[in-house]
N, C-alpha and C positions, 0 to 999 in steps of 0.2 A: 628434479624440479628445483629451481633456484629458491634461495631463502626468501626473496622478495615475493615470489608467487605464493609460497606457503603462508607468509605473513598476511598477504592480501586476502587469500581465501579464508583464513581464520577470522580476519577482521570482518569480512563480508558475512560469514556465518553468524558471528556474534551480533552484528547490527541487525540482520534479518531476524534472529531470535528475539532480540529486544523489541523490535517493532511488533512482531507477532504477539509477544507477551503483553504488550499494551493494547493492541487493537482488538484482539479476540474478547477479553473481558469487558472492554468498553462497549463493544457491539452487543454482547449479551445483556449488559445492563440497560442499554438504550432500548433493546427490544422488550425487556421485561417491565420497565417502569412507566410505560405509556407515553414515552417520548415520541413515538411514531405518530400519535394523535396530535401532539403539539406541532410537529413538523408539517403534517398535512394541513392543519389549520393555518399555519404561517404561509404555506405555499398557496393556499386558496385565497387568503386575504391580500396577498402581494399583488400589486398592480403590474400589468404587463407593460413593460417599457421598451419592448422591441428586443432585438438580439444585441446585447451589449458586448463589451470586451471581456468582462469577467468570466462568463461561461467558457470562453475559449481557454483561459488560463487554468480553470478548474479541470477541464478535459485534458489539457496538456500535462498537468500535474499527475492526474490519474494514469495516463499512459506511461509517464516516466516511472511511477511506482510499480506498475504491472511489468514494465520492461525490466526493471531491476530485479524483481522476483524471478522472472523467467530466466534472466541471465545467471542469477545465482544457482538456480536449479540445473541449468545446462552445464555450468562449470563443475558442479558437484557430480553430475552424471558422467562427464568426461573424465574426471579424476578417478572415479570408481572403475571405469572401463580400462584404464591404463594398468591397473594392478593385476 
């Protein structure tokens, strides 16, 4: 395996670890502090303005993040199979 691939896989693992380190505690905090009630109230009081451009960007961002996580897992699995 080339040094560039090793470096890239280590960087990907580090970034994935940092993201999960931040996302999991924030999600747990939001679930335990009643923030879900605030979010539901905000969603109910929001006027429906039709299907705007912003939800498309949010969905695209979510797909990119999920795709990155799946790609990282596939690369890790392939690396383990080669040994």
